[in-house]
N, C-alpha and C positions, 0 to 999 in steps of 0.2 A: 594514660593508658598503662604505663609501666607499673604504677601503684596498684591498679586493679589486677594485673597479671600476678604481681608479687603476692597480693592478698589472696587470690585464688590458689596459688601454689601453697601458701602457708596453711590455708583451710584444708586443702587436699591432704597435706602431710599430717595434720592434726587428726583428721578423720581416720586415716589409715593407721596411724600409730595407736589410737585408742581401740580400734577394731582388732588390730593384730594381737594385742594383749589378751583380749577375750577369746578370740578364735584359736590362737595357738594352743591354748589349754585343751581344746577338743580336736586338735589337728585339722583345723579348717584353714583355708587360704583366703585372704581378702585383697581386693583391688578397688580403687576408687577412680572414676573417670568424671571429669567436669567438662561440660559443654555449655559455656555461657550463652545467654544470661540466665537461663531458667532450668537447665537440666544437670543433675548430678546423679551418677549411677554407682551403686555399690554392688560389686560382684563378690559373692561368697561361694567357695567351692570346697568340697571334701576331698 
């Protein structure tokens, strides 16, 4: 169970890091929410 949690946390950080680089150029804010096992939500706001 811990391995899955660690893996999800790593994936969440990677998604957010990649999106922040793109969004910050245009002054957007990004947030990622993961609800296992099937749902990941990406929130982008101006």
